C-alpha positions, 0 to 999 in steps of 0.5 A, spaced: 472 365 124 467 360 125 460 362 126 458 356 129 452 358 134 445 356 135 440 358 131 432 359 130 430 353 125 428 357 120 435 361 120 438 355 118 434 353 113 435 359 110 442 359 111 443 352 109 441 355 102 446 361 102 451 356 103 448 351 098 449 357 092 456 361 096 460 356 101 460 354 107 463 357 113 464 359 121 469 360 126 472 357 133 467 358 137 466 350 141 458 351 141 457 349 134 449 347 130 448 344 123 447 351 121 452 354 116 454 362 114 457 362 108 462 366 104 463 367 097 471 366 096 470 358 099 467 357 093 474 357 090 480 355 094 486 357 098 492 355 098 495 356 104 503 353 107 504 353 113 511 350 116 512 343 115 509 341 123 508 333 124 501 330 123 497 329 130 497 322 132 491 321 134 488 314 132 480 315 129 475 310 128 473 309 122 463 309 120 466 302 119 469 300 125 476 300 124 482 304 127 486 309 123 493 311 126 495 318 123 501 319 126 502 311 122 501 312 116 510 313 114 510 314 107 503 315 104 501 322 102 494 323 105 489 329 105 486 330 110 479 332 108 474 336 114 465 336 111 459 336 113 454 333 108 450 340 109 455 343 107 454 343 098 462 346 096 463 339 101 459 334 096 461 338 089 467 335 091 467 329 093 467 324 086 474 328 085 476 325 092 474 318 090 477 319 083 484 321 087 483 315 091 483 311 085 488 313 080 493 314 086 492 309 092 496 304 089 502 308 089 500 310 096 495 317 096 489 315 103 484 320 103 481 321 109 473 324 111 472 327 117 465 329 118 463 335 123 456 333 123 453 334 129 447 328 128 453 323 128 454 317 124 446 317 122 446 322 118 452 321 115 452 313 113 445 315 110 449 321 106 455 315 104 449 311 101 449 317 096 456 316 094 461 310 092 466 311 098 473 309 097 476 312 102 475 311 110 470 317 114 471 318 120 465 323 124 467 327 130 462 332 132 465 334 136 470 336 132 476 335 136 481 332 130 480 338 127 484 341 134 490 337 132 491 340 125 489 348 128 483 352 125 479 351 119 476 356 118 470 353 114 469 347 110 471 344 106 478 344 109 484 339 106 490 338 110 496 335 105 499 331 109 507 328 106 510 322 105 515 323 111 508 325 117 508 333 115 502 338 115 506 341 108 498 345 105 491 347 108 486 348 101 481 351 104 475 351 099 474 346 094 480 342 093 483 344 086 484 336 084 487 337 077 491 343 081 495 340 085 495 332 082 502 333 079 505 336 086 501 330 089 505 324 084 511 327 085 510 326 093 508 320 092 515 318 086 520 322 091 517 316 096 517 311 091 525 313 089 527 313 097 525 306 098 528 302 092 534 306 093 
């Protein structure tokens, strides 16, 4: 369903404006461009609960130059958020993700932003200067990290990883912070209780 492909510049601008109103979607084609297609459903969200599977054992380099191994985050709850600077719903959810990191980071939550921007670090750095990001951001224009999680079907898509390192939820669309906050807090409390037992 990911509909990334080469398009003329004018069409890209028109699609960008449409995406700002409706949401961003594409398919799994290996050739991508920054011309988002739209899907009204992505403006909301869909939560899928797959059979738990291990988070990919991959080491990422953040935009700040630090290394982050997703599988080595034992005991932490991860929100792995695939996004792009041109995606309006992605931009809309970033303040909520920043707040979640502020509120639950000391409890053991880590938000990880993985940008799929084709322009790479320059576009993402420029964008980040407008926000006070408090979580690690990785730039992955080829979508290699995405492959380890399975299809995202659109942006934004966020994967929830429990303290045992298992992917337990996939959220397509704007992350429903208030809806899932109690579940995240429960995961964090359960892990804290196991550590003290």
